[in-house]
Each structure stands twice: as structure tokens, then as C-alpha cells.
HTML snippet that shows the backbone in 3Dmol.js (N, CA, C, O; Angstrom):
<script src="https://3Dmol.org/build/3Dmol-min.js"></script>
<div id="view" style="width:600px;height:400px;position:relative"></div>
<script>
const pdb = `
ATOM      1  N   MET A   1      57.536   5.591 -26.656  1.00  0.00           N
ATOM      2  CA  MET A   1      56.410   4.517 -26.866  1.00  0.00           C
ATOM      3  C   MET A   1      55.697   4.438 -25.517  1.00  0.00           C
ATOM      4  O   MET A   1      54.474   4.549 -25.436  1.00  0.00           O
ATOM      5  N   LYS A   2      56.526   4.234 -24.411  1.00  0.00           N
ATOM      6  CA  LYS A   2      55.821   4.115 -23.130  1.00  0.00           C
ATOM      7  C   LYS A   2      54.797   5.108 -22.903  1.00  0.00           C
ATOM      8  O   LYS A   2      53.662   4.799 -22.538  1.00  0.00           O
ATOM      9  N   THR A   3      55.192   6.353 -23.121  1.00  0.00           N
ATOM     10  CA  THR A   3      54.341   7.461 -22.662  1.00  0.00           C
ATOM     11  C   THR A   3      53.128   7.537 -23.784  1.00  0.00           C
ATOM     12  O   THR A   3      52.011   7.885 -23.401  1.00  0.00           O
ATOM     13  N   SER A   4      53.325   7.254 -24.978  1.00  0.00           N
ATOM     14  CA  SER A   4      52.220   7.098 -25.899  1.00  0.00           C
ATOM     15  C   SER A   4      51.147   6.006 -25.554  1.00  0.00           C
ATOM     16  O   SER A   4      49.944   6.228 -25.697  1.00  0.00           O
ATOM     17  N   LYS A   5      51.624   4.868 -25.114  1.00  0.00           N
ATOM     18  CA  LYS A   5      50.587   3.841 -24.638  1.00  0.00           C
ATOM     19  C   LYS A   5      49.888   4.286 -23.219  1.00  0.00           C
ATOM     20  O   LYS A   5      48.750   3.975 -22.867  1.00  0.00           O
ATOM     21  N   THR A   6      50.788   5.050 -22.519  1.00  0.00           N
ATOM     22  CA  THR A   6      49.952   5.479 -21.289  1.00  0.00           C
ATOM     23  C   THR A   6      48.946   6.456 -21.622  1.00  0.00           C
ATOM     24  O   THR A   6      47.858   6.445 -21.047  1.00  0.00           O
ATOM     25  N   LEU A   7      49.253   7.352 -22.569  1.00  0.00           N
ATOM     26  CA  LEU A   7      48.302   8.383 -22.975  1.00  0.00           C
ATOM     27  C   LEU A   7      46.881   7.707 -23.479  1.00  0.00           C
ATOM     28  O   LEU A   7      45.772   8.045 -23.063  1.00  0.00           O
ATOM     29  N   TRP A   8      47.138   6.711 -24.433  1.00  0.00           N
ATOM     30  CA  TRP A   8      45.998   6.040 -24.989  1.00  0.00           C
ATOM     31  C   TRP A   8      45.271   5.177 -24.046  1.00  0.00           C
ATOM     32  O   TRP A   8      44.054   5.037 -24.171  1.00  0.00           O
ATOM     33  N   TYR A   9      45.959   4.559 -23.070  1.00  0.00           N
ATOM     34  CA  TYR A   9      45.262   3.795 -21.966  1.00  0.00           C
ATOM     35  C   TYR A   9      44.336   4.785 -21.081  1.00  0.00           C
ATOM     36  O   TYR A   9      43.157   4.527 -20.841  1.00  0.00           O
ATOM     37  N   SER A  10      44.986   5.922 -20.631  1.00  0.00           N
ATOM     38  CA  SER A  10      44.516   6.876 -19.883  1.00  0.00           C
ATOM     39  C   SER A  10      43.246   7.355 -20.580  1.00  0.00           C
ATOM     40  O   SER A  10      42.218   7.440 -19.909  1.00  0.00           O
ATOM     41  N   LEU A  11      43.239   7.647 -21.767  1.00  0.00           N
ATOM     42  CA  LEU A  11      41.969   8.095 -22.469  1.00  0.00           C
ATOM     43  C   LEU A  11      40.890   7.045 -22.590  1.00  0.00           C
ATOM     44  O   LEU A  11      39.690   7.319 -22.620  1.00  0.00           O
ATOM     45  N   LEU A  12      41.367   5.888 -22.654  1.00  0.00           N
ATOM     46  CA  LEU A  12      40.322   4.764 -22.625  1.00  0.00           C
ATOM     47  C   LEU A  12      39.640   4.558 -21.191  1.00  0.00           C
ATOM     48  O   LEU A  12      38.482   4.197 -20.983  1.00  0.00           O
ATOM     49  N   PHE A  13      40.562   4.849 -20.313  1.00  0.00           N
ATOM     50  CA  PHE A  13      40.079   4.827 -18.768  1.00  0.00           C
ATOM     51  C   PHE A  13      38.972   6.076 -18.592  1.00  0.00           C
ATOM     52  O   PHE A  13      37.941   5.912 -17.941  1.00  0.00           O
ATOM     53  N   VAL A  14      39.252   7.141 -19.145  1.00  0.00           N
ATOM     54  CA  VAL A  14      38.284   8.219 -19.028  1.00  0.00           C
ATOM     55  C   VAL A  14      37.147   8.000 -19.765  1.00  0.00           C
ATOM     56  O   VAL A  14      36.080   8.450 -19.349  1.00  0.00           O
ATOM     57  N   ALA A  15      37.206   7.301 -20.927  1.00  0.00           N
ATOM     58  CA  ALA A  15      35.963   6.842 -21.835  1.00  0.00           C
ATOM     59  C   ALA A  15      35.193   5.891 -21.014  1.00  0.00           C
ATOM     60  O   ALA A  15      33.963   5.909 -21.061  1.00  0.00           O
ATOM     61  N   LEU A  16      35.803   5.103 -20.302  1.00  0.00           N
ATOM     62  CA  LEU A  16      35.111   4.110 -19.507  1.00  0.00           C
ATOM     63  C   LEU A  16      34.268   4.664 -18.395  1.00  0.00           C
ATOM     64  O   LEU A  16      33.108   4.341 -18.138  1.00  0.00           O
ATOM     65  N   VAL A  17      35.074   5.612 -17.724  1.00  0.00           N
ATOM     66  CA  VAL A  17      34.486   6.185 -16.632  1.00  0.00           C
ATOM     67  C   VAL A  17      33.311   7.126 -17.141  1.00  0.00           C
ATOM     68  O   VAL A  17      32.240   7.140 -16.534  1.00  0.00           O
ATOM     69  N   LEU A  18      33.510   7.850 -18.177  1.00  0.00           N
ATOM     70  CA  LEU A  18      32.362   8.598 -18.702  1.00  0.00           C
ATOM     71  C   LEU A  18      31.181   7.762 -19.104  1.00  0.00           C
ATOM     72  O   LEU A  18      30.064   8.114 -18.729  1.00  0.00           O
ATOM     73  N   PHE A  19      31.330   6.717 -19.813  1.00  0.00           N
ATOM     74  CA  PHE A  19      30.349   5.536 -20.171  1.00  0.00           C
ATOM     75  C   PHE A  19      29.572   5.121 -18.903  1.00  0.00           C
ATOM     76  O   PHE A  19      28.341   5.162 -18.891  1.00  0.00           O
ATOM     77  N   LEU A  20      30.267   4.738 -17.877  1.00  0.00           N
ATOM     78  CA  LEU A  20      29.716   4.376 -16.486  1.00  0.00           C
ATOM     79  C   LEU A  20      28.869   5.354 -15.915  1.00  0.00           C
ATOM     80  O   LEU A  20      27.776   5.097 -15.410  1.00  0.00           O
ATOM     81  N   LEU A  21      29.425   6.577 -16.007  1.00  0.00           N
ATOM     82  CA  LEU A  21      28.830   7.750 -15.122  1.00  0.00           C
ATOM     83  C   LEU A  21      27.372   7.970 -16.177  1.00  0.00           C
ATOM     84  O   LEU A  21      26.249   8.120 -15.696  1.00  0.00           O
ATOM     85  N   GLY A  22      27.598   7.956 -17.369  1.00  0.00           N
ATOM     86  CA  GLY A  22      26.425   8.249 -18.300  1.00  0.00           C
ATOM     87  C   GLY A  22      25.357   7.125 -17.844  1.00  0.00           C
ATOM     88  O   GLY A  22      24.186   7.471 -17.684  1.00  0.00           O
ATOM     89  N   LEU A  23      25.718   5.886 -17.649  1.00  0.00           N
ATOM     90  CA  LEU A  23      24.882   4.773 -17.427  1.00  0.00           C
ATOM     91  C   LEU A  23      24.273   5.010 -16.043  1.00  0.00           C
ATOM     92  O   LEU A  23      23.077   4.741 -15.929  1.00  0.00           O
ATOM     93  N   ASN A  24      24.816   5.395 -15.161  1.00  0.00           N
ATOM     94  CA  ASN A  24      24.379   5.676 -13.804  1.00  0.00           C
ATOM     95  C   ASN A  24      23.609   6.881 -13.742  1.00  0.00           C
ATOM     96  O   ASN A  24      22.654   6.896 -12.967  1.00  0.00           O
ATOM     97  N   SER A  25      23.841   7.801 -14.366  1.00  0.00           N
ATOM     98  CA  SER A  25      23.007   9.306 -14.286  1.00  0.00           C
ATOM     99  C   SER A  25      21.952   9.418 -15.078  1.00  0.00           C
ATOM    100  O   SER A  25      20.980  10.132 -14.829  1.00  0.00           O
ATOM    101  N   GLY A  26      22.129   8.529 -16.341  1.00  0.00           N
ATOM    102  CA  GLY A  26      20.977   8.816 -17.399  1.00  0.00           C
ATOM    103  C   GLY A  26      21.302   9.935 -18.347  1.00  0.00           C
ATOM    104  O   GLY A  26      20.516  10.219 -19.251  1.00  0.00           O
ATOM    105  N   GLN A  27      22.437  10.583 -18.172  1.00  0.00           N
ATOM    106  CA  GLN A  27      22.668  11.721 -19.059  1.00  0.00           C
ATOM    107  C   GLN A  27      23.491  11.241 -20.289  1.00  0.00           C
ATOM    108  O   GLN A  27      24.616  10.768 -20.132  1.00  0.00           O
ATOM    109  N   TYR A  28      22.933  11.363 -21.483  1.00  0.00           N
ATOM    110  CA  TYR A  28      23.404  10.851 -22.724  1.00  0.00           C
ATOM    111  C   TYR A  28      24.660  11.721 -23.074  1.00  0.00           C
ATOM    112  O   TYR A  28      25.456  11.319 -23.923  1.00  0.00           O
ATOM    113  N   LEU A  29      24.804  12.676 -22.554  1.00  0.00           N
ATOM    114  CA  LEU A  29      26.046  13.626 -22.895  1.00  0.00           C
ATOM    115  C   LEU A  29      27.343  12.734 -22.432  1.00  0.00           C
ATOM    116  O   LEU A  29      28.350  12.767 -23.139  1.00  0.00           O
ATOM    117  N   TYR A  30      27.316  12.050 -21.411  1.00  0.00           N
ATOM    118  CA  TYR A  30      28.576  11.284 -20.972  1.00  0.00           C
ATOM    119  C   TYR A  30      28.732  10.237 -22.007  1.00  0.00           C
ATOM    120  O   TYR A  30      29.799  10.103 -22.607  1.00  0.00           O
ATOM    121  N   ASN A  31      27.767   9.540 -22.217  1.00  0.00           N
ATOM    122  CA  ASN A  31      27.800   8.278 -23.346  1.00  0.00           C
ATOM    123  C   ASN A  31      28.458   8.896 -24.545  1.00  0.00           C
ATOM    124  O   ASN A  31      29.518   8.468 -25.001  1.00  0.00           O
ATOM    125  N   PHE A  32      27.778   9.945 -25.057  1.00  0.00           N
ATOM    126  CA  PHE A  32      28.207  10.565 -26.314  1.00  0.00           C
ATOM    127  C   PHE A  32      29.849  10.870 -26.306  1.00  0.00           C
ATOM    128  O   PHE A  32      30.593  10.487 -27.209  1.00  0.00           O
ATOM    129  N   LEU A  33      30.292  11.623 -25.138  1.00  0.00           N
ATOM    130  CA  LEU A  33      31.696  11.856 -25.049  1.00  0.00           C
ATOM    131  C   LEU A  33      32.585  10.601 -24.919  1.00  0.00           C
ATOM    132  O   LEU A  33      33.747  10.623 -25.323  1.00  0.00           O
ATOM    133  N   ALA A  34      32.093   9.624 -24.413  1.00  0.00           N
ATOM    134  CA  ALA A  34      32.827   8.366 -24.216  1.00  0.00           C
ATOM    135  C   ALA A  34      32.830   7.762 -25.527  1.00  0.00           C
ATOM    136  O   ALA A  34      33.881   7.215 -25.861  1.00  0.00           O
ATOM    137  N   ILE A  35      31.847   7.753 -26.350  1.00  0.00           N
ATOM    138  CA  ILE A  35      31.955   7.302 -27.935  1.00  0.00           C
ATOM    139  C   ILE A  35      32.852   7.951 -28.558  1.00  0.00           C
ATOM    140  O   ILE A  35      33.634   7.311 -29.260  1.00  0.00           O
ATOM    141  N   ILE A  36      32.973   9.413 -28.461  1.00  0.00           N
ATOM    142  CA  ILE A  36      33.875  10.073 -29.253  1.00  0.00           C
ATOM    143  C   ILE A  36      35.319   9.914 -28.850  1.00  0.00           C
ATOM    144  O   ILE A  36      36.220   9.962 -29.689  1.00  0.00           O
ATOM    145  N   ILE A  37      35.512   9.747 -27.716  1.00  0.00           N
ATOM    146  CA  ILE A  37      36.975   9.490 -27.118  1.00  0.00           C
ATOM    147  C   ILE A  37      37.340   8.072 -27.504  1.00  0.00           C
ATOM    148  O   ILE A  37      38.512   7.904 -27.843  1.00  0.00           O
ATOM    149  N   SER A  38      36.507   6.995 -27.509  1.00  0.00           N
ATOM    150  CA  SER A  38      36.657   5.763 -27.935  1.00  0.00           C
ATOM    151  C   SER A  38      37.141   5.717 -29.449  1.00  0.00           C
ATOM    152  O   SER A  38      38.104   5.072 -29.863  1.00  0.00           O
ATOM    153  N   PHE A  39      36.299   6.514 -30.190  1.00  0.00           N
ATOM    154  CA  PHE A  39      36.603   6.416 -31.748  1.00  0.00           C
ATOM    155  C   PHE A  39      37.858   7.142 -31.866  1.00  0.00           C
ATOM    156  O   PHE A  39      38.607   6.682 -32.727  1.00  0.00           O
ATOM    157  N   ILE A  40      38.298   8.185 -31.207  1.00  0.00           N
ATOM    158  CA  ILE A  40      39.520   8.848 -31.343  1.00  0.00           C
ATOM    159  C   ILE A  40      40.648   7.810 -30.964  1.00  0.00           C
ATOM    160  O   ILE A  40      41.611   7.675 -31.719  1.00  0.00           O
ATOM    161  N   VAL A  41      40.542   7.105 -29.847  1.00  0.00           N
ATOM    162  CA  VAL A  41      41.572   6.144 -29.675  1.00  0.00           C
ATOM    163  C   VAL A  41      41.766   5.009 -30.508  1.00  0.00           C
ATOM    164  O   VAL A  41      42.875   4.505 -30.685  1.00  0.00           O
ATOM    165  N   TYR A  42      40.594   4.547 -31.082  1.00  0.00           N
ATOM    166  CA  TYR A  42      40.606   3.610 -32.114  1.00  0.00           C
ATOM    167  C   TYR A  42      41.315   4.110 -33.449  1.00  0.00           C
ATOM    168  O   TYR A  42      42.150   3.378 -33.981  1.00  0.00           O
ATOM    169  N   LYS A  43      41.022   5.240 -33.949  1.00  0.00           N
ATOM    170  CA  LYS A  43      41.460   5.753 -35.112  1.00  0.00           C
ATOM    171  C   LYS A  43      43.131   6.128 -34.957  1.00  0.00           C
ATOM    172  O   LYS A  43      43.893   5.801 -35.866  1.00  0.00           O
ATOM    173  N   TYR A  44      43.554   6.719 -33.945  1.00  0.00           N
ATOM    174  CA  TYR A  44      44.834   7.237 -33.692  1.00  0.00           C
ATOM    175  C   TYR A  44      45.789   6.480 -32.779  1.00  0.00           C
ATOM    176  O   TYR A  44      47.009   6.611 -32.878  1.00  0.00           O
ATOM    177  N   GLY A  45      45.197   5.674 -31.878  1.00  0.00           N
ATOM    178  CA  GLY A  45      45.891   4.967 -30.960  1.00  0.00           C
ATOM    179  C   GLY A  45      46.055   3.417 -31.121  1.00  0.00           C
ATOM    180  O   GLY A  45      46.903   2.771 -30.505  1.00  0.00           O
ATOM    181  N   TYR A  46      45.203   2.909 -31.969  1.00  0.00           N
ATOM    182  CA  TYR A  46      45.245   1.576 -32.135  1.00  0.00           C
ATOM    183  C   TYR A  46      46.649   0.983 -32.488  1.00  0.00           C
ATOM    184  O   TYR A  46      47.040  -0.003 -31.863  1.00  0.00           O
ATOM    185  N   SER A  47      47.424   1.546 -33.468  1.00  0.00           N
ATOM    186  CA  SER A  47      48.677   0.942 -33.867  1.00  0.00           C
ATOM    187  C   SER A  47      49.682   1.073 -32.663  1.00  0.00           C
ATOM    188  O   SER A  47      50.514   0.180 -32.502  1.00  0.00           O
ATOM    189  N   ASP A  48      49.641   2.076 -31.872  1.00  0.00           N
ATOM    190  CA  ASP A  48      50.448   2.066 -30.557  1.00  0.00           C
ATOM    191  C   ASP A  48      50.093   0.915 -29.726  1.00  0.00           C
ATOM    192  O   ASP A  48      50.957   0.167 -29.267  1.00  0.00           O
ATOM    193  N   LEU A  49      48.903   0.765 -29.532  1.00  0.00           N
ATOM    194  CA  LEU A  49      48.337  -0.132 -28.334  1.00  0.00           C
ATOM    195  C   LEU A  49      48.480  -1.594 -28.819  1.00  0.00           C
ATOM    196  O   LEU A  49      48.827  -2.403 -27.959  1.00  0.00           O
ATOM    197  N   PHE A  50      48.272  -2.030 -30.026  1.00  0.00           N
ATOM    198  CA  PHE A  50      48.149  -3.302 -30.364  1.00  0.00           C
ATOM    199  C   PHE A  50      49.178  -3.731 -31.609  1.00  0.00           C
ATOM    200  O   PHE A  50      48.882  -4.624 -32.404  1.00  0.00           O
ATOM    201  N   ARG A  51      50.337  -3.030 -31.666  1.00  0.00           N
ATOM    202  CA  ARG A  51      51.189  -3.354 -32.683  1.00  0.00           C
ATOM    203  C   ARG A  51      51.925  -4.794 -32.447  1.00  0.00           C
ATOM    204  O   ARG A  51      52.105  -5.539 -33.411  1.00  0.00           O
ATOM    205  N   GLU A  52      52.300  -5.121 -31.273  1.00  0.00           N
ATOM    206  CA  GLU A  52      52.852  -6.375 -31.046  1.00  0.00           C
ATOM    207  C   GLU A  52      51.901  -7.597 -31.242  1.00  0.00           C
ATOM    208  O   GLU A  52      52.287  -8.659 -31.728  1.00  0.00           O
ATOM    209  N   TYR A  53      50.726  -7.377 -30.856  1.00  0.00           N
ATOM    210  CA  TYR A  53      49.663  -8.429 -30.999  1.00  0.00           C
ATOM    211  C   TYR A  53      49.405  -8.600 -32.560  1.00  0.00           C
ATOM    212  O   TYR A  53      49.369  -9.721 -33.068  1.00  0.00           O
ATOM    213  N   ASP A  54      49.234  -7.481 -33.266  1.00  0.00           N
ATOM    214  CA  ASP A  54      49.025  -7.650 -34.746  1.00  0.00           C
ATOM    215  C   ASP A  54      50.245  -8.345 -35.676  1.00  0.00           C
ATOM    216  O   ASP A  54      50.066  -9.021 -36.689  1.00  0.00           O
ATOM    217  N   GLU A  55      51.482  -8.011 -35.083  1.00  0.00           N
ATOM    218  CA  GLU A  55      52.504  -8.725 -35.665  1.00  0.00           C
ATOM    219  C   GLU A  55      52.576 -10.100 -35.491  1.00  0.00           C
ATOM    220  O   GLU A  55      52.980 -10.839 -36.389  1.00  0.00           O
ATOM    221  N   LYS A  56      52.117 -10.607 -34.105  1.00  0.00           N
ATOM    222  CA  LYS A  56      52.110 -12.072 -33.801  1.00  0.00           C
ATOM    223  C   LYS A  56      51.028 -12.696 -34.729  1.00  0.00           C
ATOM    224  O   LYS A  56      51.273 -13.681 -35.426  1.00  0.00           O
ATOM    225  N   GLN A  57      49.825 -12.078 -34.702  1.00  0.00           N
ATOM    226  CA  GLN A  57      48.933 -12.509 -35.568  1.00  0.00           C
ATOM    227  C   GLN A  57      49.129 -12.624 -36.999  1.00  0.00           C
ATOM    228  O   GLN A  57      48.624 -13.541 -37.646  1.00  0.00           O
ATOM    229  N   ARG A  58      49.895 -11.658 -37.542  1.00  0.00           N
ATOM    230  CA  ARG A  58      50.190 -11.792 -38.914  1.00  0.00           C
ATOM    231  C   ARG A  58      51.204 -12.793 -39.180  1.00  0.00           C
ATOM    232  O   ARG A  58      51.228 -13.346 -40.280  1.00  0.00           O
ATOM    233  N   ALA A  59      52.102 -13.096 -38.212  1.00  0.00           N
ATOM    234  CA  ALA A  59      53.004 -14.252 -38.397  1.00  0.00           C
ATOM    235  C   ALA A  59      52.428 -15.369 -38.444  1.00  0.00           C
ATOM    236  O   ALA A  59      52.739 -16.208 -39.290  1.00  0.00           O
ATOM    237  N   LYS A  60      51.517 -15.561 -37.569  1.00  0.00           N
ATOM    238  CA  LYS A  60      50.764 -17.007 -37.431  1.00  0.00           C
ATOM    239  C   LYS A  60      49.850 -17.150 -38.756  1.00  0.00           C
ATOM    240  O   LYS A  60      49.696 -18.234 -39.319  1.00  0.00           O
ATOM    241  N   ARG A  61      49.323 -16.075 -39.146  1.00  0.00           N
ATOM    242  CA  ARG A  61      48.346 -16.217 -40.484  1.00  0.00           C
ATOM    243  C   ARG A  61      49.307 -16.572 -41.528  1.00  0.00           C
ATOM    244  O   ARG A  61      48.857 -17.415 -42.305  1.00  0.00           O
ATOM    245  N   GLU A  62      50.518 -16.172 -41.780  1.00  0.00           N
ATOM    246  CA  GLU A  62      51.318 -16.493 -42.805  1.00  0.00           C
ATOM    247  C   GLU A  62      51.825 -17.820 -42.659  1.00  0.00           C
ATOM    248  O   GLU A  62      51.881 -18.556 -43.645  1.00  0.00           O
ATOM    249  N   THR A  63      52.216 -18.218 -41.487  1.00  0.00           N
ATOM    250  CA  THR A  63      52.642 -19.787 -41.153  1.00  0.00           C
ATOM    251  C   THR A  63      51.450 -20.808 -41.504  1.00  0.00           C
ATOM    252  O   THR A  63      51.620 -21.883 -42.079  1.00  0.00           O
ATOM    253  N   TYR A  64      50.359 -20.358 -41.115  1.00  0.00           N
ATOM    254  CA  TYR A  64      49.138 -21.267 -41.462  1.00  0.00           C
ATOM    255  C   TYR A  64      48.822 -21.272 -42.960  1.00  0.00           C
ATOM    256  O   TYR A  64      48.431 -22.309 -43.496  1.00  0.00           O
ATOM    257  N   GLU A  65      48.984 -20.140 -43.643  1.00  0.00           N
ATOM    258  CA  GLU A  65      48.800 -20.201 -45.057  1.00  0.00           C
ATOM    259  C   GLU A  65      49.941 -20.888 -45.887  1.00  0.00           C
ATOM    260  O   GLU A  65      49.659 -21.396 -46.973  1.00  0.00           O
ATOM    261  N   LYS A  66      51.079 -20.910 -45.455  1.00  0.00           N
ATOM    262  CA  LYS A  66      52.161 -21.769 -45.816  1.00  0.00           C
ATOM    263  C   LYS A  66      51.904 -23.178 -45.891  1.00  0.00           C
ATOM    264  O   LYS A  66      52.047 -23.890 -46.885  1.00  0.00           O
ATOM    265  N   ILE A  67      51.471 -23.551 -44.633  1.00  0.00           N
ATOM    266  CA  ILE A  67      51.166 -24.984 -44.366  1.00  0.00           C
ATOM    267  C   ILE A  67      49.917 -25.367 -45.220  1.00  0.00           C
ATOM    268  O   ILE A  67      50.002 -26.427 -45.840  1.00  0.00           O
ATOM    269  N   TYR A  68      48.789 -24.653 -45.329  1.00  0.00           N
ATOM    270  CA  TYR A  68      47.641 -24.775 -46.003  1.00  0.00           C
ATOM    271  C   TYR A  68      48.012 -25.079 -47.669  1.00  0.00           C
ATOM    272  O   TYR A  68      47.607 -26.041 -48.320  1.00  0.00           O
ATOM    273  N   HIS A  69      48.749 -24.156 -48.068  1.00  0.00           N
ATOM    274  CA  HIS A  69      49.248 -24.254 -49.535  1.00  0.00           C
ATOM    275  C   HIS A  69      50.161 -25.483 -49.752  1.00  0.00           C
ATOM    276  O   HIS A  69      50.050 -26.125 -50.796  1.00  0.00           O
ATOM    277  N   ALA A  70      51.032 -25.824 -48.834  1.00  0.00           N
ATOM    278  CA  ALA A  70      51.741 -27.077 -48.988  1.00  0.00           C
ATOM    279  C   ALA A  70      51.012 -28.314 -48.894  1.00  0.00           C
ATOM    280  O   ALA A  70      51.306 -29.265 -49.618  1.00  0.00           O
ATOM    281  N   LEU A  71      50.058 -28.366 -48.031  1.00  0.00           N
ATOM    282  CA  LEU A  71      49.110 -29.399 -47.906  1.00  0.00           C
ATOM    283  C   LEU A  71      48.158 -29.584 -49.143  1.00  0.00           C
ATOM    284  O   LEU A  71      47.725 -30.688 -49.475  1.00  0.00           O
ATOM    285  N   ARG A  72      47.908 -28.575 -49.705  1.00  0.00           N
ATOM    286  CA  ARG A  72      47.061 -28.423 -50.801  1.00  0.00           C
ATOM    287  C   ARG A  72      47.924 -28.967 -52.213  1.00  0.00           C
ATOM    288  O   ARG A  72      47.405 -29.733 -53.024  1.00  0.00           O
ATOM    289  N   GLU A  73      49.048 -28.536 -52.322  1.00  0.00           N
ATOM    290  CA  GLU A  73      49.826 -29.004 -53.324  1.00  0.00           C
ATOM    291  C   GLU A  73      50.287 -30.520 -53.298  1.00  0.00           C
ATOM    292  O   GLU A  73      50.521 -31.190 -54.303  1.00  0.00           O
ATOM    293  N   GLY A  74      50.377 -30.936 -52.036  1.00  0.00           N
ATOM    294  CA  GLY A  74      50.730 -32.362 -51.834  1.00  0.00           C
ATOM    295  C   GLY A  74      49.484 -33.279 -52.114  1.00  0.00           C
ATOM    296  O   GLY A  74      49.600 -34.415 -52.573  1.00  0.00           O
ATOM    297  N   LYS A  75      48.154 -32.631 -51.765  1.00  0.00           N
ATOM    298  CA  LYS A  75      47.008 -33.522 -52.291  1.00  0.00           C
ATOM    299  C   LYS A  75      46.872 -33.485 -53.718  1.00  0.00           C
ATOM    300  O   LYS A  75      46.461 -34.473 -54.326  1.00  0.00           O
ATOM    301  N   LYS A  76      47.213 -32.320 -54.352  1.00  0.00           N
ATOM    302  CA  LYS A  76      46.972 -32.437 -55.794  1.00  0.00           C
ATOM    303  C   LYS A  76      48.028 -33.410 -56.511  1.00  0.00           C
ATOM    304  O   LYS A  76      47.689 -34.181 -57.408  1.00  0.00           O
ATOM    305  N   LYS A  77      49.234 -33.310 -56.068  1.00  0.00           N
ATOM    306  CA  LYS A  77      50.291 -34.245 -56.704  1.00  0.00           C
ATOM    307  C   LYS A  77      49.651 -35.774 -56.425  1.00  0.00           C
ATOM    308  O   LYS A  77      49.720 -36.615 -57.322  1.00  0.00           O
ATOM    309  N   GLU A  78      49.030 -36.087 -55.144  1.00  0.00           N
ATOM    310  CA  GLU A  78      48.448 -37.487 -55.056  1.00  0.00           C
ATOM    311  C   GLU A  78      47.464 -37.889 -56.025  1.00  0.00           C
ATOM    312  O   GLU A  78      47.390 -39.001 -56.547  1.00  0.00           O
ATOM    313  N   GLU A  79      46.588 -36.733 -56.262  1.00  0.00           N
ATOM    314  CA  GLU A  79      45.453 -37.026 -57.221  1.00  0.00           C
ATOM    315  C   GLU A  79      45.738 -37.246 -58.670  1.00  0.00           C
ATOM    316  O   GLU A  79      45.015 -37.947 -59.378  1.00  0.00           O
ATOM    317  N   ASN A  80      46.899 -36.580 -59.130  1.00  0.00           N
ATOM    318  CA  ASN A  80      47.257 -36.692 -60.284  1.00  0.00           C
ATOM    319  C   ASN A  80      48.059 -38.096 -60.698  1.00  0.00           C
ATOM    320  O   ASN A  80      48.236 -38.403 -61.877  1.00  0.00           O
ATOM    321  N   LYS A  81      48.479 -38.834 -59.684  1.00  0.00           N
ATOM    322  CA  LYS A  81      49.168 -40.064 -59.942  1.00  0.00           C
ATOM    323  C   LYS A  81      48.341 -41.151 -60.352  1.00  0.00           C
ATOM    324  O   LYS A  81      48.840 -42.249 -60.598  1.00  0.00           O
TER     325      LYS A  81
END
`;
const viewer = $3Dmol.createViewer("view");
viewer.addModel(pdb, "pdb");
viewer.setStyle({}, {cartoon: {color: "spectrum"}});
viewer.zoomTo();
viewer.render();
</script>
């Protein structure tokens, strides 16, 4: 897992360097390569890089949905009285 994250972070760093090199030199080839590398990282490396963050966000979202539904049910019961 650690080596996988290191690989994806290093590819992102290479994409960043290529992007900045393309901006400074005016060569569109560097920017094109940076975009391709970024899409590869997004498609194949996203789950390795952001798994913990996505799990935390999913847990928060489920908690908020439970609270929202509980409040809605309580409000409906008050209106029916």
C-alpha cells in the first residue's frame, strides 16, 4: 500500500513538473503529457490515494442522513397531532 501511494504521488509530481515546464517554455507537448499522466492517476490511483478520506466522508454523510430522517419523522409526528 505504501509503495502504491508513493508511485501515484511521484507520478503526480512528474505531472506537476511537466505542467510547470510547459507553462514556462511554451511547449504544449509538456502540458499534454501532464494532462495524460493526471488522467491516468485519477482513473487508476484515486482509490489508493483517497480511500481513507472517502470512507470518512461516507460515514459523515450516513450520519447526517440518519439525523435528517429522524428530524423529518419527528416533525411529521408533530404535524399530525
